[in-house]
C-alpha positions in Angstrom: 160.1 -56.0 -135.7 157.7 -57.6 -138.0 154.3 -56.4 -138.8 151.4 -58.5 -140.1 149.8 -57.6 -143.4 146.7 -56.5 -141.6 148.6 -54.2 -139.2 150.4 -52.6 -142.1 147.1 -52.2 -144.1 145.6 -50.5 -141.1 148.5 -48.2 -140.5 148.6 -47.2 -144.2 144.9 -46.6 -144.2 145.1 -44.4 -141.1 147.9 -42.3 -142.6 146.0 -41.8 -145.8 142.9 -40.9 -143.9 144.8 -38.5 -141.6 146.5 -36.9 -144.7 143.2 -36.4 -146.4 141.7 -34.8 -143.3 144.7 -32.5 -142.8 144.6 -31.4 -146.4 140.9 -30.7 -146.3 141.1 -28.7 -143.2 144.1 -26.8 -144.4 142.5 -25.9 -147.7 139.0 -25.2 -146.5 137.5 -21.9 -147.7 135.4 -19.9 -145.1 131.8 -19.8 -145.8 131.9 -16.1 -146.3 134.6 -16.5 -149.1 132.7 -19.4 -150.9 130.9 -18.5 -154.1 128.8 -16.4 -154.1 131.2 -14.4 -151.8 130.5 -11.4 -149.8 130.4 -8.3 -152.1 129.4 -10.4 -155.1 125.9 -9.9 -156.7 123.4 -12.3 -155.2 122.4 -14.9 -157.7 118.8 -14.5 -159.0 116.1 -16.6 -157.4 113.0 -17.4 -159.2 110.9 -20.0 -157.2 107.3 -20.6 -156.4 106.2 -19.8 -152.8 104.1 -22.5 -150.9 101.0 -20.9 -152.3 102.2 -21.2 -155.9 103.1 -17.5 -156.5 106.4 -16.9 -158.3 108.9 -15.0 -156.0 112.1 -13.5 -157.6 115.0 -11.7 -156.0 114.5 -9.0 -158.6 111.0 -8.4 -157.2 112.7 -6.8 -154.1 115.1 -4.5 -156.0 116.1 -1.6 -153.9 115.4 -3.4 -150.6 117.6 -5.1 -148.1 116.8 -8.8 -148.4 117.7 -11.8 -146.1 118.0 -15.0 -148.0 117.8 -17.8 -145.6 118.3 -21.6 -146.3 116.5 -23.8 -143.8 114.7 -27.1 -143.4 111.5 -28.2 -141.6 113.4 -31.0 -139.8 115.9 -28.5 -138.3 114.8 -27.1 -134.9 117.2 -24.2 -134.8 116.0 -23.2 -138.4 112.4 -23.1 -137.2 113.3 -21.0 -134.1 115.3 -18.7 -136.3 112.4 -18.2 -138.6 110.2 -17.0 -135.7 113.0 -14.5 -134.9 113.2 -13.4 -138.5 109.3 -12.8 -138.4 109.8 -10.3 -135.5 112.6 -8.5 -137.4 110.6 -8.5 -140.7 107.6 -7.0 -138.8 109.9 -4.3 -137.5 111.7 -3.4 -140.8 109.3 -4.3 -143.6 108.0 -0.8 -144.0 111.5 0.6 -144.0 112.6 -1.6 -147.0 113.5 -5.0 -145.7 112.2 -8.4 -146.7 113.0 -12.1 -146.2 113.0 -15.0 -148.5 113.2 -18.3 -146.8 114.4 -21.2 -149.0 113.4 -24.6 -147.8 115.6 -27.6 -148.7 112.6 -30.0 -148.1 108.9 -29.9 -148.6 107.1 -27.6 -146.2 103.4 -27.7 -145.5 101.5 -24.5 -145.7 99.9 -25.5 -142.2 103.4 -25.4 -140.7 104.0 -22.0 -141.9 100.7 -20.8 -140.8 101.1 -22.3 -137.3 104.5 -20.5 -137.1 102.9 -17.2 -138.0 105.3 -16.6 -140.9 104.2 -13.9 -143.4 107.4 -13.5 -145.6 107.9 -15.7 -148.6 108.7 -19.4 -148.1 109.9 -21.1 -151.3 111.4 -24.6 -151.9 114.8 -24.7 -153.6 115.6 -26.3 -156.9 118.7 -27.5 -158.5 119.6 -24.2 -160.2 119.2 -22.0 -157.1 120.9 -24.5 -154.9 123.9 -24.6 -157.4 124.1 -20.8 -157.7 124.3 -20.4 -153.9 126.9 -23.0 -153.5 125.0 -26.2 -152.9 124.1 -25.2 -149.3 123.2 -28.3 -147.4 124.2 -27.3 -143.8 121.3 -25.3 -142.5 120.6 -22.7 -141.2 122.6 -20.5 -143.6 121.8 -16.8 -144.4 122.9 -14.2 -146.8 122.1 -10.6 -146.3 121.7 -8.7 -149.6 122.0 -5.0 -149.8 119.8 -2.5 -151.7 122.2 -2.8 -154.6 121.9 -6.6 -154.9 125.3 -7.4 -153.5 125.9 -9.8 -150.7 126.7 -7.9 -147.5 127.1 -10.8 -145.1 127.0 -14.6 -145.2 126.5 -16.6 -142.1 126.4 -20.3 -141.5 124.5 -21.2 -138.4 121.8 -19.3 -136.4 121.7 -15.5 -137.3 121.1 -13.9 -133.9 118.1 -11.5 -133.9 120.0 -8.5 -132.4 122.8 -9.0 -134.9 120.4 -9.1 -137.8 118.7 -6.1 -136.6 122.0 -4.1 -136.5 123.1 -5.4 -139.9 119.7 -4.3 -141.4 120.0 -0.8 -139.7 123.4 -0.4 -141.3 122.4 -1.7 -144.7 119.3 0.5 -144.8 121.5 3.5 -144.1 124.0 2.7 -146.9 123.7 4.3 -150.3 122.6 2.1 -153.2 
């Protein structure tokens, strides 16, 4: 049985592509184990919010913080921000806050229309790199009062699950 050069080239290309995909899937590290991993110290954030005020993770020392990466072009992200606002309203006076880090430019009008009152900042290269170059949004990290990452979640963070996680984190000793 003879194969044409084109057929042979296609077969080789498919085998190489299949091998690469298999290798990538086999060696993929779960999001929670990627740097920064759960139980690691959360990298510092120092970014201007949409009104120009500097926001740092260290400003929230001793609080439970939700660090959320999102984008204005992402419908699940925007829906999730509304849920975060409800949770923020319930737990702010108990020691909880949110820092929402936008991957794109966000207009103050959009944030106002959404009724968001927690800090919205735009990422920069340093923060992006220190959090593992997150490009798939939404992605969230719950940071404990001690500054260590309690939980990492890629995808939507359900409101009830977030509330339960916050309750547990607030009870934990620093």
